[in-house]
Backbone bond lengths (Angstrom), bond angles and torsions (degrees), N, CA, C in turn:
res aa  C-N    CA-C-N  psi(-1)  N-CA   C-N-CA  omega(-1)  CA-C   N-CA-C  phi
1 M - - - 1.369 - - 1.586 114.01 -
2 A 1.357 110.03 -38.75 1.504 114.27 178.80 1.663 109.79 -70.29
3 D 1.294 117.42 -24.21 1.480 122.99 174.68 1.487 110.71 -68.86
4 R 1.392 116.63 -42.46 1.383 122.30 175.77 1.552 116.46 -64.27
5 L 1.302 112.95 -41.12 1.525 122.28 173.28 1.569 108.04 -59.26
6 Q 1.284 116.90 -52.06 1.414 121.54 -177.84 1.601 115.81 -59.44
7 A 1.335 111.33 -39.50 1.486 120.19 174.67 1.643 110.62 -58.28
8 E 1.423 111.94 -48.21 1.405 115.03 -179.08 1.448 114.88 -66.03
9 I 1.364 116.87 -33.51 1.567 119.76 171.18 1.438 108.87 -62.94
10 T 1.333 120.91 -49.85 1.434 124.11 -175.07 1.598 108.33 -57.90
11 D 1.264 112.77 -48.05 1.584 114.24 -178.75 1.455 115.97 -61.70
12 A 1.477 114.93 -33.10 1.424 117.24 -176.06 1.590 108.94 -97.89
13 S 1.327 112.24 16.23 1.521 114.87 178.38 1.574 123.08 -71.73
14 G 1.364 112.30 1.67 1.482 115.13 179.54 1.478 116.02 111.18
15 R 1.270 112.31 2.55 1.489 117.44 -175.01 1.589 104.54 -70.61
16 V 1.338 112.84 143.83 1.509 120.19 179.77 1.532 108.22 -107.79
17 S 1.178 121.34 135.94 1.484 118.81 175.35 1.459 112.78 -71.31
18 G 1.399 113.22 154.83 1.510 122.52 -177.46 1.528 110.32 -51.15
19 R 1.362 116.81 -40.03 1.579 120.36 -174.43 1.482 104.41 -58.76
20 W 1.326 121.75 -52.24 1.474 127.31 -174.00 1.442 108.46 -62.64
21 V 1.347 122.21 -41.00 1.539 121.33 176.63 1.541 112.81 -64.85
22 A 1.386 114.42 -40.14 1.420 117.57 175.82 1.584 116.60 -62.41
23 C 1.437 108.76 -38.65 1.510 114.54 175.26 1.417 110.81 -61.63
24 G 1.433 114.15 -47.40 1.523 118.55 -175.27 1.463 111.25 -66.46
25 I 1.330 125.54 -27.06 1.335 124.79 176.44 1.520 114.08 -75.85
26 L 1.332 115.33 -37.49 1.430 122.95 175.79 1.565 109.47 -64.81
27 C 1.315 114.75 -50.34 1.446 116.06 174.76 1.542 115.34 -56.03
28 L 1.355 118.55 -45.17 1.413 121.89 176.79 1.634 111.95 -59.65
29 G 1.338 113.46 -31.60 1.468 116.27 179.25 1.643 109.29 -72.20
30 L 1.292 110.28 -38.78 1.492 115.54 -174.45 1.468 106.86 -70.43
31 I 1.336 118.79 -44.14 1.551 118.32 177.36 1.442 113.96 -65.96
32 S 1.352 122.69 -32.06 1.505 127.09 -179.64 1.480 102.73 -68.82
33 T 1.324 117.50 -56.65 1.566 119.91 175.71 1.331 118.03 -48.73
34 T 1.364 118.34 -50.02 1.466 120.72 179.23 1.490 110.37 -63.75
35 T 1.286 123.73 -43.48 1.453 126.49 178.34 1.510 113.58 -57.75
36 L 1.336 112.77 -47.64 1.510 118.72 176.74 1.518 113.72 -62.48
37 W 1.412 117.96 -37.56 1.431 119.97 -179.42 1.577 108.25 -69.80
38 I 1.360 117.23 -46.83 1.428 119.12 -179.70 1.570 109.92 -55.32
39 Y 1.386 114.32 -51.56 1.391 118.78 -174.85 1.629 111.55 -60.33
40 T 1.409 116.64 -41.90 1.303 121.22 178.11 1.683 111.07 -63.45
41 D 1.275 113.16 -42.50 1.424 119.64 -176.68 1.548 110.58 -65.68
42 R 1.229 118.03 -44.02 1.456 125.76 177.15 1.613 111.55 -61.17
43 H 1.382 110.63 -45.50 1.499 116.22 -176.25 1.455 110.44 -72.56
44 T 1.184 124.49 -35.43 1.499 124.91 -178.55 1.509 120.04 -95.72
45 A 1.377 115.00 -16.04 1.444 121.08 -178.72 1.621 116.44 -52.70
46 P 1.305 114.11 -35.74 1.532 114.33 -176.17 1.553 106.21 -67.32
47 F 1.379 120.18 -26.71 1.418 118.29 -171.77 1.580 112.93 -104.03
48 L 1.165 116.55 17.75 1.483 121.76 -178.04 1.586 110.38 -67.90
49 P 1.341 121.12 -45.68 1.507 119.89 174.16 1.438 109.94 -53.32
50 L 1.350 119.90 -47.65 1.472 118.99 -174.17 1.500 110.31 -68.20
51 R 1.317 116.32 -42.75 1.443 120.36 -177.96 1.451 112.45 -60.29
52 D 1.489 118.95 -39.91 1.481 123.11 174.90 1.497 108.79 -66.49
53 A 1.261 120.86 -38.12 1.544 123.06 -179.09 1.502 109.80 -65.90
54 I 1.224 117.00 -38.16 1.459 122.54 176.14 1.401 115.03 -71.21
55 H 1.288 118.57 -32.66 1.466 127.11 175.44 1.537 109.04 -68.86
56 D 1.339 113.38 -44.83 1.512 118.03 -179.33 1.636 110.49 -65.98
57 E 1.296 115.09 -33.66 1.478 120.45 177.80 1.457 114.55 -76.69
58 F 1.335 113.89 -43.43 1.573 121.15 178.03 1.420 107.66 -117.52
59 P 1.295 126.84 82.14 1.396 127.72 172.07 1.535 114.35 -54.31
60 S 1.254 118.98 145.11 1.464 127.77 179.46 1.557 112.25 62.02
61 S 1.299 111.46 29.03 1.535 117.69 -176.42 1.604 104.38 -97.17
62 A 1.215 117.60 -17.84 1.508 120.68 -176.07 1.613 115.75 50.20
63 P 1.337 111.17 54.71 1.433 115.17 -169.00 1.525 110.39 -63.01
64 Q 1.333 116.27 142.53 1.437 122.82 169.30 1.435 107.69 -124.92
65 V 1.356 117.00 127.86 1.519 121.22 179.09 1.460 107.98 -125.02
66 E 1.350 110.71 138.28 1.531 115.71 177.84 1.608 101.33 -151.12
67 G 1.287 112.68 157.71 1.492 118.18 -175.03 1.517 112.87 -157.48
68 G 1.253 117.01 153.92 1.470 124.47 174.59 1.466 116.93 146.15
69 Q 1.260 111.06 -155.80 1.416 120.96 174.56 1.505 114.67 -127.55
70 R 1.306 120.36 144.80 1.432 117.83 179.02 1.498 110.59 -75.41
71 K 1.344 113.91 126.59 1.458 123.36 -174.65 1.532 110.13 -67.94
72 I 1.218 111.97 -29.20 1.475 114.55 -173.20 1.638 112.60 -73.98
73 H 1.420 113.40 -28.20 1.403 119.54 -178.10 1.594 104.16 -117.23
74 R 1.385 117.51 100.89 1.451 121.94 -169.26 1.561 110.41 -65.95
75 G 1.365 121.50 -33.02 1.468 117.59 -176.56 1.569 109.50 -92.36
76 S 1.303 116.64 14.96 1.600 116.49 -177.46 1.546 108.99 -74.17
77 P 1.369 114.74 147.90 1.483 116.17 178.71 1.582 114.22 -64.47
78 R 1.341 105.92 156.44 1.482 109.16 175.17 1.592 110.19 -92.23
79 I 1.326 112.49 127.74 1.489 117.16 -160.60 1.581 103.99 -117.14
80 L 1.201 120.51 142.14 1.489 123.89 164.02 1.524 107.78 -115.87
81 R 1.294 120.46 112.17 1.519 132.40 -167.69 1.465 107.53 -112.46
82 V 1.401 109.50 126.26 1.495 120.99 -178.64 1.421 103.98 -121.14
83 T 1.386 118.67 127.21 1.531 122.96 174.33 1.469 104.55 -120.56
84 L 1.491 108.34 130.17 1.517 114.03 -177.94 1.519 104.38 -126.99
85 R 1.321 114.20 143.88 1.537 121.35 162.33 1.500 115.82 -84.42
86 V 1.288 117.75 127.78 1.472 120.57 -177.07 1.611 104.20 -119.78
87 S 1.347 114.94 159.78 1.484 121.32 175.94 1.410 116.40 -104.47
88 W 1.245 114.01 23.07 1.543 118.83 -176.28 1.622 106.87 -149.78
89 D 1.202 114.74 163.08 1.434 120.20 179.46 1.470 116.11 -72.07
90 P 1.310 117.69 110.51 1.455 121.78 -171.46 1.509 114.39 -68.12
91 H 1.264 118.59 -14.51 1.452 121.61 177.38 1.574 114.56 -84.69
92 E 1.280 115.23 -13.68 1.576 116.99 -176.46 1.472 110.52 -105.07
93 R 1.329 126.16 -3.10 1.485 124.35 -178.67 1.507 106.75 -124.53
94 D 1.254 119.88 78.52 1.484 125.99 -178.91 1.523 107.37 -63.93
95 E 1.205 121.30 -48.26 1.485 125.23 -173.74 1.550 110.58 -65.43
96 E 1.338 116.35 -39.89 1.443 120.87 178.91 1.554 102.94 -70.94
97 V 1.194 123.22 -38.80 1.528 124.80 -175.07 1.564 106.46 -66.33
98 A 1.315 115.56 -40.85 1.513 119.50 179.57 1.432 112.69 -67.94
99 D 1.317 119.65 -39.09 1.461 128.39 179.87 1.550 105.15 -62.40
100 M 1.399 112.65 -48.95 1.502 119.06 179.51 1.504 113.02 -57.72
101 L 1.342 114.03 -45.96 1.458 117.23 -179.54 1.430 112.24 -66.11
102 N 1.304 125.72 -35.07 1.397 129.23 -179.81 1.562 108.85 -62.64
103 R 1.259 109.52 -48.81 1.525 119.93 -175.44 1.622 104.20 -66.20
104 L 1.370 119.30 -41.28 1.494 121.08 175.14 1.391 114.27 -62.39
105 V 1.252 119.34 -35.13 1.555 125.26 177.63 1.506 108.26 -68.91
106 E 1.315 117.86 -39.11 1.528 121.49 177.31 1.542 109.78 -62.71
107 L 1.322 113.75 -53.02 1.412 120.50 177.88 1.499 118.48 -55.18
108 A 1.370 107.26 -41.36 1.504 110.39 -174.99 1.583 107.55 -73.63
109 D 1.386 115.77 -36.73 1.435 120.31 -178.14 1.638 108.74 -65.87
110 R 1.189 111.20 -36.37 1.540 114.62 178.50 1.559 119.99 -79.48
111 H 1.267 111.89 -28.95 1.557 117.96 -179.09 1.525 113.26 -102.65
112 Q 1.308 114.12 -28.17 1.452 113.86 -170.17 1.561 109.56 -115.70
113 G 1.407 113.32 -38.69 1.465 122.83 -172.66 1.465 109.60 83.13
114 L 1.312 116.73 106.23 1.486 121.39 -179.22 1.437 118.43 -81.85
115 T 1.325 121.30 -11.00 1.437 125.56 -177.56 1.545 110.25 -68.57
116 G 1.353 115.52 -12.70 1.477 114.77 178.74 1.562 113.47 -90.50
117 Y 1.367 110.31 7.32 1.461 113.80 -173.20 1.553 102.93 -128.56
118 D 1.359 117.02 165.66 1.376 130.22 -174.87 1.602 105.22 -106.31
119 Q 1.367 120.30 -37.27 1.484 116.66 179.34 1.520 105.66 -136.71
120 F 1.276 109.25 157.91 1.466 121.22 175.05 1.571 109.98 -121.16
121 D 1.208 119.62 110.01 1.433 123.74 -179.73 1.507 114.91 -104.09
122 V 1.238 117.84 143.05 1.469 125.21 -179.66 1.539 112.75 -132.50
123 H 1.228 118.87 116.94 1.419 119.85 -179.87 1.555 106.63 -114.55
124 L 1.275 112.01 121.71 1.606 123.38 176.40 1.464 106.83 -101.65
125 V 1.295 115.89 129.20 1.477 118.04 -176.80 1.599 104.96 -132.06
126 W 1.337 111.07 130.72 1.457 118.91 177.17 1.507 103.89 -118.68
127 F 1.546 109.77 113.12 1.500 119.43 175.70 1.410 106.86 -84.61
128 R 1.374 121.35 107.85 1.453 129.41 168.16 1.401 112.19 -79.32
129 P 1.314 122.91 131.05 1.378 127.97 179.10 1.654 109.38 -61.53
130 E 1.297 109.85 127.12 1.418 119.50 176.69 1.494 115.03 66.52
131 Q 1.300 120.44 16.93 1.541 125.33 -172.85 1.551 101.55 -141.76
132 K 1.500 110.95 171.44 1.433 119.77 -175.22 1.602 99.04 -76.05
133 A 1.317 111.58 155.30 1.513 122.31 176.07 1.529 107.12 -69.43
134 V 1.301 112.85 149.11 1.557 121.91 170.12 1.482 107.85 -109.93
135 S 1.291 109.44 133.68 1.537 114.26 -174.67 1.549 111.33 -139.78
136 R 1.367 109.66 144.23 1.527 115.59 178.28 1.424 106.19 -125.70
137 H 1.361 115.88 139.83 1.386 118.21 -176.90 1.617 104.81 -120.18
138 E 1.270 114.37 123.59 1.589 120.50 175.60 1.475 107.56 -111.75
139 Q 1.205 116.84 138.99 1.466 124.28 -179.69 1.449 112.66 -131.44
140 R 1.275 122.03 131.45 1.445 124.62 -178.88 1.509 105.84 -134.10
141 T 1.294 114.94 139.55 1.599 119.40 174.12 1.622 107.24 -81.79
142 V 1.146 117.55 141.78 1.457 117.46 177.38 1.453 111.86 -67.15
143 K 1.230 115.32 -36.42 1.614 123.87 174.63 1.563 105.58 -48.57
144 A 1.357 115.54 -54.03 1.381 119.65 -178.66 1.575 116.27 -61.09
145 L 1.368 112.26 -36.20 1.469 121.14 -178.18 1.580 106.94 -71.00
146 I 1.276 115.13 -36.32 1.613 118.12 176.77 1.446 107.21 -69.33
147 E 1.408 121.41 -48.77 1.432 115.87 176.06 1.456 120.93 -62.77
148 A 1.284 114.69 -22.72 1.575 115.15 172.85 1.528 113.54 -88.05
149 G 1.357 116.93 0.80 1.435 121.93 174.16 1.510 113.96 82.24
150 Q 1.366 116.25 11.66 1.527 117.10 179.01 1.470 109.44 -86.91
151 V 1.268 125.01 -14.81 1.426 127.00 179.78 1.517 104.25 -126.43
152 R 1.416 110.12 140.54 1.416 115.62 173.00 1.424 117.69 -87.01
153 P 1.290 114.00 122.86 1.618 115.21 -176.70 1.486 110.07 -56.52
154 G 1.337 113.16 135.29 1.481 116.32 175.66 1.517 115.12 68.60
155 A 1.327 116.12 24.47 1.394 117.65 -178.97 1.615 110.69 -102.27
156 D 1.232 113.67 80.83 1.477 119.13 178.81 1.487 112.46 -107.77
């Protein structure tokens, strides 16, 4: 009788069957995936027209566009950042990089409106096979772009 009582206590001690554990893990994965998808969609949705225009202009560049201001630093500049993959060393082709930057400024001004930002950042990345990636960071202030006539003032 004591053995039977001990078995009942052990069975009711809070153990969860493997089916419930598997269902719980599956639900946690679905919730995590959905949350990440919704966050990414809302974070990148305002930049889709610009991203698509850059992709049309520079095929196989896998453009990533993000913008805004760091919330943790209230006085930080508003930045529009474009990251592109290139198939050549970005440090060796200055004229091609300059032409690419001019075209990116034009596309960004047309599809996103640069006057709402303080800086325009472009990151060019060359992924070399079996080696470290080579990147080049170019930064332009929107004020300087307006003064140079590359960006229309008040064009949002």
